[in-house]
C-alpha positions in Angstrom: 43.7 -36.2 20.1 41.4 -37.7 17.2 43.5 -35.8 14.6 46.8 -37.3 15.9 45.3 -40.8 15.9 44.7 -40.5 11.9 47.4 -38.2 10.9 50.3 -39.1 13.1 53.6 -39.3 11.3 53.8 -43.2 11.9 50.6 -43.5 9.9 51.2 -44.2 6.2 48.3 -42.2 5.2 50.2 -39.0 6.1 52.6 -40.0 3.3 49.8 -40.5 0.9 48.4 -37.2 1.7 51.9 -35.5 1.2 52.5 -37.2 -2.0 48.9 -35.9 -3.2 50.0 -32.3 -2.0 53.4 -32.6 -3.9 51.6 -34.0 -7.1 48.9 -31.1 -6.9 51.7 -28.5 -6.8 53.5 -30.0 -9.6 50.3 -30.3 -11.8 49.2 -26.8 -10.9 52.7 -25.5 -12.1 52.3 -27.5 -15.2 48.8 -26.3 -15.8 50.2 -22.6 -15.5 53.1 -23.2 -17.8 51.7 -25.6 -20.6 49.6 -24.3 -23.2 49.7 -23.0 -26.9 52.3 -20.8 -25.6 54.6 -22.2 -23.1 55.7 -20.0 -20.3 59.1 -20.9 -18.7 59.3 -21.6 -15.0 61.5 -18.7 -14.2 58.9 -16.3 -15.9 56.1 -17.9 -13.7 57.8 -17.0 -10.7 58.6 -13.5 -11.9 55.0 -13.1 -12.6 53.8 -14.2 -9.3 56.1 -12.3 -7.2 56.7 -9.2 -9.1 53.6 -7.3 -9.9 55.6 -4.7 -12.1 56.7 -7.4 -14.4 56.7 -6.4 -18.0 57.0 -10.0 -19.5 54.9 -10.5 -22.5 53.6 -13.5 -20.8 52.0 -11.5 -18.1 48.5 -11.0 -19.6 48.4 -14.8 -20.9 49.0 -15.9 -17.3 46.7 -13.6 -15.3 43.7 -13.6 -18.1 43.8 -17.2 -19.1 46.1 -19.6 -17.1 45.6 -18.4 -13.7 41.5 -18.7 -13.9 41.6 -21.9 -15.7 44.1 -23.5 -13.1 41.9 -22.3 -10.0 38.8 -23.2 -11.9 40.2 -26.9 -12.4 41.3 -27.3 -8.7 38.1 -26.0 -7.3 35.7 -27.8 -9.6 37.5 -31.0 -9.5 37.5 -30.9 -5.6 34.0 -30.1 -5.3 32.7 -32.7 -7.8 34.7 -35.5 -5.9 33.3 -34.1 -2.5 29.5 -34.1 -3.8 30.1 -37.5 -5.3 31.2 -39.0 -1.8 28.4 -37.2 -0.1 25.9 -38.7 -2.4 27.3 -42.3 -2.1 27.2 -42.2 1.7 23.7 -40.7 1.6 22.1 -43.1 -0.7 24.3 -46.1 0.0 25.1 -46.5 -3.5 28.4 -47.0 -5.0 27.4 -45.7 -8.4 25.7 -42.5 -6.9 27.0 -39.1 -8.2 25.9 -35.8 -9.7 26.0 -37.2 -13.2 24.5 -40.7 -12.6 21.5 -39.5 -10.3 20.5 -36.8 -12.6 21.9 -33.4 -10.9 24.1 -32.6 -13.8 21.2 -33.3 -16.1 18.9 -31.2 -14.1 21.5 -28.4 -14.3 22.0 -29.0 -18.1 18.4 -28.5 -18.6 18.2 -25.1 -16.8 21.2 -24.0 -19.0 19.7 -25.3 -21.9 16.4 -23.3 -21.3 18.3 -20.0 -20.8 20.7 -20.6 -23.9 18.1 -22.1 -26.3 14.9 -20.4 -25.3 16.1 -16.7 -25.5 15.4 -16.4 -29.1 11.9 -17.7 -28.8 11.1 -15.2 -25.9 12.6 -12.5 -28.0 15.3 -11.7 -25.8 19.1 -10.7 -26.4 21.3 -14.0 -26.3 22.8 -14.6 -22.7 26.5 -15.2 -22.7 27.5 -18.4 -21.2 28.6 -18.2 -17.7 26.4 -15.0 -16.9 24.2 -14.9 -13.9 21.3 -16.0 -15.6 23.0 -19.0 -16.8 23.9 -19.9 -13.2 20.6 -19.3 -11.9 19.3 -21.7 -14.5 21.8 -24.4 -13.6 21.0 -24.2 -9.9 17.4 -24.2 -10.4 17.6 -27.5 -12.5 20.0 -29.0 -10.2 17.6 -28.3 -7.1 14.8 -29.7 -8.9 16.7 -32.9 -10.0 18.1 -33.5 -6.4 14.6 -32.8 -4.9 13.2 -35.7 -7.1 16.2 -37.9 -6.3 15.6 -37.3 -2.6 11.9 -38.0 -2.6 12.5 -41.3 -4.7 15.2 -42.3 -2.2 12.7 -42.0 0.7 10.2 -44.2 -1.3 12.7 -46.7 -2.8 15.1 -48.4 -0.8 16.9 -50.6 -3.2 20.0 -48.6 -4.5 19.6 -50.3 -8.2 16.3 -49.0 -8.5 17.3 -45.6 -7.4 20.0 -45.4 -10.2 17.6 -46.7 -12.8 15.3 -43.9 -11.6 18.1 -41.3 -12.1 19.0 -42.7 -15.7 15.4 -42.4 -16.5 15.5 -38.8 -15.2 18.5 -38.2 -17.4 16.6 -39.5 -20.5 13.9 -37.3 -19.8 15.8 -34.2 -19.7 17.5 -35.4 -22.9 14.1 -35.6 -24.6 13.1 -32.0 -23.4 16.6 -30.5 -24.5 16.3 -32.3 -28.2 12.8 -30.4 -28.4 14.4 -27.0 -27.7 17.3 -27.9 -29.9 14.7 -28.9 -32.7 13.5 -25.1 -32.5 16.4 -23.2 -32.0 18.8 -21.3 -34.4 21.9 -23.0 -35.6 24.0 -20.6 -33.5 22.2 -21.4 -30.4 22.5 -25.2 -31.1 26.2 -25.0 -31.7 26.6 -22.7 -28.6 25.0 -25.5 -26.4 26.8 -28.3 -28.0 30.2 -26.6 -27.3 28.8 -25.9 -23.9 28.2 -29.9 -23.1 32.0 -30.7 -24.3 32.8 -29.1 -21.0 35.6 -26.6 -20.4 37.7 -24.9 -17.4 39.0 -22.1 -19.8 35.7 -20.5 -20.0 35.8 -18.9 -16.4 37.0 -15.3 -16.7 38.7 -13.2 -14.1 35.6 -11.5 -13.3 33.6 -14.8 -12.9 36.2 -16.2 -10.6 35.3 -14.5 -7.2 31.7 -15.7 -7.8 32.8 -19.4 -8.8 35.3 -19.7 -5.6 32.7 -18.1 -3.0 29.9 -20.6 -4.2 32.1 -23.6 -4.0 33.9 -22.4 -0.9 30.6 -22.2 0.8 29.7 -25.6 -0.3 33.0 -27.2 0.7 32.5 -25.6 4.2 29.1 -27.2 4.5 30.6 -30.6 3.4 32.9 -30.4 6.3 30.1 -29.5 8.8 28.3 -32.9 7.6 31.3 -35.1 8.1 30.5 -36.4 11.6 26.9 -37.0 10.5 27.9 -38.9 7.3 30.0 -41.1 9.4 26.9 -42.3 11.4 25.2 -43.1 8.0 28.0 -45.7 7.3 26.4 -47.7 10.4 23.0 -47.6 8.6 19.9 -45.4 9.1 18.6 -47.4 12.1 22.0 -46.9 14.2 22.4 -43.5 12.9 18.8 -42.5 14.3 19.8 -44.2 17.5 22.7 -41.9 17.8 20.4 -38.8 17.5 21.1 -38.0 13.8 17.9 -36.5 12.1 17.7 -38.5 8.8 15.3 -36.1 6.9 17.1 -33.1 7.9 20.6 -34.7 7.0 19.2 -35.8 3.6 17.7 -32.2 2.9 21.0 -30.7 3.9 23.1 -32.9 1.7 20.6 -32.4 -1.1 20.9 -28.7 -1.0 24.7 -28.8 -0.6 25.4 -31.2 -3.5 22.9 -28.9 -5.6 24.8 -26.0 -5.0 28.3 -27.8 -5.8 27.0 -29.6 -9.0 25.0 -26.8 -10.1 27.7 -24.3 -9.9 30.3 -26.4 -11.7 28.1 -27.2 -14.4 26.7 -23.5 -15.0 30.4 -22.3 -15.3 32.1 -25.4 -16.8 29.4 -27.5 -18.4 28.6 -31.1 -17.4 31.6 -32.9 -16.1 31.2 -36.5 -16.1 32.7 -39.3 -14.0 34.9 -37.4 -11.5 32.2 -37.3 -8.8 31.6 -41.3 -9.3 35.3 -42.5 -9.6 37.3 -40.4 -7.2 35.8 -41.6 -3.9 36.2 -45.2 -5.0 39.9 -44.4 -5.9 40.3 -42.7 -2.3 38.8 -45.6 -0.5 41.4 -48.1 -2.3 44.2 -45.6 -1.5 43.5 -45.1 2.1 41.7 -48.4 2.9 39.2 -46.5 4.8 35.3 -45.5 4.7 36.0 -42.8 7.5 34.8 -39.6 6.0 37.1 -37.6 8.1 39.9 -39.3 5.9 38.1 -39.5 2.6 36.5 -36.0 2.3 40.0 -34.3 2.3 41.3 -37.0 0.3 38.7 -36.9 -2.5 39.2 -33.0 -2.7 42.7 -33.5 -3.1 42.6 -36.4 -5.7 39.6 -34.7 -7.5 41.8 -31.5 -7.8 44.7 -33.6 -9.3 42.6 -35.5 -11.7 41.0 -32.2 -12.9 44.2 -30.6 -13.7 45.4 -33.7 -15.4 42.3 -34.1 -17.4 42.7 -30.4 -18.6 46.5 -31.0 -19.4 45.2 -34.0 -21.5 42.9 -31.9 -23.6 45.7 -29.9 -24.9 47.6 -32.9 -26.1 46.7 -32.1 -30.0 49.0 -29.2 -31.3 46.3 -27.3 -33.1 43.1 -27.9 -31.2 41.5 -29.0 -27.8 40.0 -32.3 -26.9 36.6 -32.0 -25.2 37.0 -32.3 -21.4 34.0 -34.1 -20.8 35.5 -37.0 -23.2 39.0 -37.0 -21.4 37.0 -37.2 -17.9 35.0 -40.0 -18.9 38.2 -41.9 -20.3 39.8 -41.4 -16.9 36.9 -42.2 -14.7 35.1 -45.1 -16.6 38.0 -47.5 -16.1 38.1 -46.8 -12.3 34.0 -47.5 -12.0 34.4 -50.6 -14.1 37.4 -52.0 -12.0 35.4 -51.0 -8.9 32.4 -53.0 -10.0 34.4 -56.2 -11.1 36.5 -55.9 -7.8 33.3 -56.0 -5.5 31.7 -58.6 -7.9 
């Protein structure tokens, strides 16, 4: 009965969801076909449905295009969902993994792994390895733990945002110190990582990435009802039986898992987590998390693929993914601020 109320055929939101699904299908096909070597649509169909195909595009498709496209879909969806969770939890329209320091904490963990290996006398660790992932997750958990503590002590959302920004500056200072004592190759490796890219995930990395993000998305679905109670305010949520400390801890752990995993594999991807929830609230004219959570996942996946396609606009080089997502997301956030005055 609840689903029929929100997703009945007479509801215009159904048309928006269908449009998002169709656009995701088209953008996925474009992502698989477009690149330095274009793959015709007919060949894509042959490769997908004929495992014995001997086409020259088979290796390009399975080794590069397919992992990159799946990574963009999963990472875009999870960053958007994590941004929605944080905005509801902290009652802060500018909350997100990047703004409140989660991505910064994950970046510090990766920086320590990448830049400190030479000082420790170890072999350089490849980007995307298990050690890099552990470093990113630990950094994200630490940052989100500090944010959660600050959220309990500080009630003003603006103050909380400033604390998150200060945390980012502090992390940046530590990273700069590590950069100063690192070799040129390590510095260049870290700088390239900060640009962000969905293309760095290999076929071997894909099962681990999808498993971790899939677990995070399932946990997000489990918190939908509790998030809706928070929209009424913490006092009302407590009167309805919601344990605020337990819910805050669950969301902190979930967002840390999502943002830390994405940052470990793809680098710090900015603005998707902040901008997409606002875009969905405008599209669906609702704050109900039962509607917004699947909507943000779809819109986030669409924007991630569009951003990845935009990085390929130059003929002989690739634009930094982080710059493209910032160019897409910053106007949405600015428009939201001006619209709400």
